[in-house]
C-alpha distance (Angstrom), angle and dihedral (degrees) to the residues before:
residue distance angle dihedral
X1 . . .
X2 3.80 . .
X3 3.79 95.2 .
X4 3.82 107.2 29.9
X5 3.83 93.6 172.8
X6 3.80 97.3 42.7
X7 3.80 94.7 98.5
X8 3.81 90.2 51.8
X9 3.79 91.7 50.2
X10 3.80 91.2 48.8
X11 3.80 90.5 49.8
X12 3.82 91.3 52.7
X13 3.81 92.1 48.0
X14 3.81 91.5 48.1
X15 3.82 91.6 47.7
X16 3.79 92.4 49.5
X17 3.79 90.9 47.6
X18 3.82 91.8 51.7
X19 3.79 90.9 47.5
X20 3.81 91.0 49.7
X21 3.82 90.9 49.7
X22 3.81 91.1 50.5
X23 3.80 90.4 50.7
X24 3.80 90.9 49.7
X25 3.82 91.6 50.4
X26 3.80 91.9 49.2
X27 3.81 91.0 47.9
X28 3.82 90.8 50.1
X29 3.81 90.8 50.9
X30 3.80 91.2 48.9
X31 3.81 89.8 50.0
X32 3.82 90.5 50.8
X33 3.81 92.0 48.9
X34 3.80 90.4 47.0
X35 3.80 89.5 58.6
X36 3.80 93.8 42.8
X37 3.81 90.5 53.1
X38 3.81 91.0 56.8
X39 3.81 93.8 44.4
X40 3.82 92.6 49.6
X41 3.80 91.0 49.6
X42 3.80 91.7 55.2
X43 3.79 90.6 46.4
X44 3.82 89.7 58.4
X45 3.82 87.8 52.4
X46 3.80 88.1 53.6
X47 3.81 90.4 51.3
X48 3.81 90.4 51.8
X49 3.81 89.2 54.8
X50 3.79 87.6 52.1
X51 3.82 90.9 52.9
X52 3.82 90.0 50.4
X53 3.80 88.4 51.6
X54 3.82 90.8 53.1
X55 3.81 92.9 47.4
X56 3.79 93.3 51.5
X57 3.80 98.8 35.3
X58 3.84 114.0 20.2
X59 3.79 90.0 176.8
X60 3.78 95.1 39.8
X61 3.78 128.7 172.6
X62 3.80 133.0 -169.2
X63 3.80 92.6 -78.1
X64 3.81 92.1 53.5
X65 3.79 90.5 48.2
X66 3.80 89.9 52.9
X67 3.82 90.3 48.3
X68 3.82 89.8 57.6
X69 3.80 92.0 45.3
X70 3.81 88.9 53.6
X71 3.83 93.5 47.0
X72 3.80 93.8 47.7
X73 3.81 97.4 38.2
X74 3.78 110.4 127.2
X75 3.81 94.6 14.0
X76 3.77 116.4 134.8
X77 3.79 123.7 -144.1
X78 3.80 97.7 -87.0
X79 3.84 99.9 55.1
X80 3.79 89.2 38.3
X81 3.80 94.5 58.5
X82 3.82 91.6 42.7
X83 3.80 91.2 53.8
X84 3.80 89.8 51.4
X85 3.81 90.6 54.5
X86 3.82 94.0 43.6
X87 3.80 92.1 50.6
X88 3.81 91.5 48.8
X89 3.85 89.2 54.8
X90 3.80 93.7 46.9
X91 3.78 94.2 49.4
X92 3.81 102.9 33.9
X93 3.87 111.9 13.4
X94 3.79 133.8 -117.1
X95 3.79 91.2 -81.9
X96 3.79 94.1 59.6
X97 3.80 123.6 105.9
X98 3.80 88.6 -131.0
X99 3.80 92.9 59.0
X100 3.80 93.2 44.0
X101 3.81 91.6 51.8
X102 3.81 93.1 44.9
X103 3.79 91.3 48.5
X104 3.81 93.6 49.4
X105 3.80 91.8 48.3
X106 3.80 89.6 48.0
X107 3.81 92.1 51.0
X108 3.80 93.1 52.4
X109 3.80 92.4 44.5
X110 3.81 90.6 49.8
X111 3.81 90.2 59.5
X112 3.81 89.1 54.2
X113 3.80 97.0 47.1
X114 3.81 97.1 75.3
X115 3.80 89.8 47.5
X116 3.81 90.5 50.1
X117 3.81 89.1 52.0
X118 3.79 89.1 56.5
X119 3.80 90.1 49.7
X120 3.81 92.2 47.9
X121 3.81 101.9 36.8
X122 3.78 105.1 22.4
X123 3.80 128.8 77.0
X124 3.80 118.2 -94.4
X125 3.80 118.6 -150.6
X126 3.79 107.7 -166.3
X127 3.79 113.5 -159.6
X128 3.80 129.3 -15.5
X129 3.81 122.9 -21.0
X130 3.81 115.7 -173.1
X131 3.81 93.3 -147.7
X132 3.83 96.8 48.2
X133 3.79 115.5 68.1
X134 3.81 94.5 -164.3
X135 3.81 93.7 63.7
X136 3.80 127.7 85.8
X137 3.78 140.0 167.3
X138 3.78 117.4 -75.2
X139 3.79 96.5 20.4
X140 3.78 143.1 90.0
X141 3.79 112.5 -128.9
X142 3.79 108.9 -156.8
X143 3.78 116.8 -157.5
X144 3.80 116.3 -168.3
X145 3.85 106.2 161.8
X146 3.79 119.2 -147.5
X147 3.78 132.2 -172.6
X148 3.79 112.5 -129.3
X149 3.79 135.1 176.6
X150 3.80 91.6 -92.1
X151 3.81 94.2 46.0
X152 3.78 138.0 -93.0
X153 3.79 121.6 -3.5
X154 3.81 111.9 -166.1
X155 3.82 86.3 -159.5
X156 3.82 100.2 -149.6
X157 3.80 119.6 -175.3
X158 3.80 125.5 178.6
X159 3.81 125.9 -147.2
X160 3.78 129.8 -179.7
X161 3.80 124.5 -156.5
X162 3.81 93.5 -93.7
X163 3.81 92.7 53.7
X164 3.80 93.1 50.8
X165 3.82 90.9 46.5
X166 3.81 89.1 53.5
X167 3.81 90.6 50.8
X168 3.81 90.3 50.2
X169 3.82 88.3 52.8
X170 3.81 88.3 55.1
X171 3.81 89.6 56.1
X172 3.81 89.7 49.8
X173 3.81 90.6 52.0
X174 3.81 90.8 49.3
X175 3.82 90.7 49.7
X176 3.81 90.9 53.0
X177 3.81 92.5 45.7
X178 3.81 91.1 50.8
X179 3.81 91.2 48.4
X180 3.80 90.2 52.1
X181 3.80 89.4 47.3
X182 3.81 90.4 59.2
X183 3.81 88.4 54.8
X184 3.82 95.4 54.6
X185 3.81 89.5 44.3
X186 3.80 87.5 55.9
X187 3.83 92.1 49.3
X188 3.84 105.4 28.2
X189 3.80 94.1 168.2
X190 3.82 104.9 114.4
X191 3.80 90.8 -155.8
X192 3.80 93.6 66.7
X193 3.78 121.7 96.7
X194 3.81 92.3 -130.8
X195 3.80 91.5 56.9
X196 3.80 93.8 53.2
X197 3.81 94.3 44.1
X198 3.78 94.8 51.8
X199 3.78 94.7 39.3
X200 3.80 88.0 58.0
X201 3.81 89.7 48.0
X202 3.80 90.3 55.8
X203 3.80 91.6 50.9
X204 3.80 91.7 47.4
X205 3.81 93.8 51.0
X206 3.79 95.0 46.0
X207 3.81 93.2 44.4
X208 3.81 89.1 53.8
X209 3.82 91.2 61.5
X210 3.81 113.6 97.3
X211 3.79 98.3 175.2
X212 3.79 98.7 157.2
X213 3.79 92.8 55.7
X214 3.82 90.6 49.7
X215 3.81 94.2 50.1
X216 3.82 91.9 47.8
X217 3.82 92.5 60.1
């Protein structure tokens, strides 16, 4: 045989090529999930605006909708969720199911806001970078530096595809809970069947969220 080691060399090249393709596919999926995370976050913000609209104008029309868009224009997620909670207290009271649901949704969403800011304003390293120790294959390493009393914190956090998918599911649960909240705002009589059905849906969606366990991974 003229080239006794040729088959071995070809095997190595083929193996490396397959490994490189797998890495590329994983990186593409992480990039897609990165974008979906940001889109889902903003969609929850949109749902909160819709809840505010229902609180202020239960029988709203296009003009009322535009009023709310004007009043909430430029608001980021944190003041938006706080306004939803404050309005639910003013209109219904702290003992109401509407306030309790709005407050619980707000609390969960608050925990996600800082993370979203890292996704949106930090630097995302997708996959392995030889010159950055915090990176590794199959993960997104988020770097969102912060200045603290004891100096600079590079603030690295790593997420794999499963973790980001779980976070996206949290956004979906919040969207559904907010949609159900608009229904019980529209029919606040606890004696109605619709009220009880959608109140249970809110509880089910919020109880399904295990955010702390996701963020600990």
